[in-house]
C-alpha positions as CSV (number, residue, x, y, z in Angstrom):
1,M,18.1,-3.7,-6.3
2,N,15.1,-1.8,-7.6
3,F,12.7,-4.0,-5.6
4,I,14.6,-3.2,-2.3
5,L,14.6,0.5,-3.2
6,K,10.8,0.4,-3.9
7,V,10.2,-1.4,-0.6
8,L,12.3,1.1,1.3
9,I,10.6,4.1,-0.2
10,T,7.2,2.6,0.4
11,G,8.1,2.0,4.0
12,L,9.4,5.6,4.4
13,I,6.2,7.1,2.9
14,A,4.0,4.8,5.0
15,Y,5.8,5.9,8.1
16,L,5.4,9.6,7.2
17,L,1.7,9.2,6.3
18,Q,0.9,8.2,9.9
19,N,1.6,11.8,10.8
20,I,-1.0,13.0,8.3
21,L,-3.7,10.3,8.8
22,S,-4.9,9.9,12.3
23,G,-6.4,6.5,11.6
24,V,-3.1,4.9,10.8
25,R,-0.4,4.1,13.3
26,I,2.9,2.5,12.7
27,V,5.3,1.7,15.6
28,D,8.6,2.6,14.1
29,I,10.5,3.0,10.7
30,K,11.6,-0.7,10.9
31,T,8.1,-1.9,11.3
32,A,7.0,0.3,8.4
33,A,9.7,-1.2,6.1
34,L,8.7,-4.7,7.0
35,F,5.0,-3.7,6.4
36,A,6.0,-2.4,2.9
37,L,7.6,-5.8,2.4
38,V,4.4,-7.7,3.4
39,L,2.3,-5.3,1.3
40,A,4.5,-6.0,-1.8
41,L,4.2,-9.7,-1.3
42,L,0.4,-9.5,-0.9
43,N,0.2,-7.3,-4.0
44,A,2.2,-9.9,-5.9
45,V,0.2,-13.0,-4.8
46,V,-3.3,-12.1,-3.7
47,K,-4.1,-8.9,-5.6
48,P,-3.9,-10.6,-9.1
49,I,-6.4,-13.2,-8.0
50,L,-8.8,-10.5,-6.5
51,V,-8.5,-8.5,-9.7
52,I,-9.4,-11.4,-11.9
53,L,-12.3,-12.4,-9.6
54,T,-13.8,-8.8,-9.7
55,I,-13.4,-8.0,-13.3
56,P,-17.2,-7.6,-13.9
57,V,-17.4,-5.0,-10.9
58,T,-14.3,-3.3,-12.0
59,V,-15.5,-2.9,-15.6
60,L,-18.9,-1.7,-14.3
61,T,-17.3,0.9,-12.1
62,L,-14.8,2.0,-14.8
63,G,-11.8,0.8,-12.7
64,I,-12.8,2.6,-9.4
65,F,-13.2,-0.7,-7.7
66,L,-9.4,-1.2,-7.9
67,L,-9.2,1.4,-5.1
68,V,-11.3,-0.8,-3.0
69,I,-9.1,-3.8,-3.7
70,N,-6.0,-1.6,-2.8
71,A,-7.7,-0.6,0.5
72,F,-8.4,-4.3,1.2
73,M,-4.7,-5.1,0.6
74,V,-3.7,-2.4,3.2
75,L,-6.2,-3.8,5.7
76,L,-5.0,-7.3,5.1
77,A,-1.4,-6.4,5.6
78,A,-2.2,-4.5,8.7
79,N,-4.0,-7.5,10.1
80,L,-1.2,-9.9,9.3
81,F,1.5,-7.6,10.5
82,K,1.8,-6.6,14.2
83,G,2.7,-3.0,14.8
84,V,0.6,-1.4,12.1
85,Y,-2.8,-0.3,12.9
86,V,-5.6,1.0,10.5
87,D,-8.8,2.1,12.0
88,G,-11.1,1.2,9.2
89,F,-11.8,0.9,5.4
90,W,-11.9,4.6,4.8
91,W,-8.6,5.1,6.6
92,A,-7.2,2.3,4.5
93,L,-8.5,3.9,1.3
94,A,-7.0,7.2,2.0
95,F,-3.7,5.5,3.0
96,S,-3.5,3.5,-0.1
97,I,-4.2,6.4,-2.3
98,L,-1.6,8.7,-0.6
99,L,0.9,5.7,-0.4
100,S,0.7,5.2,-4.1
101,I,1.1,8.8,-5.0
102,G,3.8,9.5,-2.5
103,S,5.8,6.4,-3.4
104,S,5.6,7.1,-7.1
105,I,6.8,10.7,-6.7
106,L,9.7,9.9,-4.3
107,Y,10.7,6.9,-6.4
108,S,10.9,9.1,-9.6
109,L,12.8,11.7,-7.6
110,V,15.3,9.2,-6.4
111,G,15.9,8.1,-9.9
112,G,14.8,4.6,-10.1
113,K,15.8,2.9,-13.2
114,K,13.3,1.4,-15.7
115,E,13.4,-2.4,-15.6
């Protein structure tokens, strides 16, 4: 149940962020929720592999490179999913940072239980 709540919150925040970031466009709220599901699946499958492969760069940059990986995950999800458009890397980076912050805040306000 927590997974579904997290996906719905992420979809809602993603849909709201398109109003703030002009380089991100999402067709509708349903598309945003499905995009959040695709992003969650990519983060569960692809992201751990990328993190392991980029450990030297991540250590060298003191973890800042993880932001690049997050932006890449957003770009990958947008390319795999029709109805979500991200204009470039910098928009994906800003979107991923704001999406993480917004999702965390809203999820803590809604009262998500610790697993």
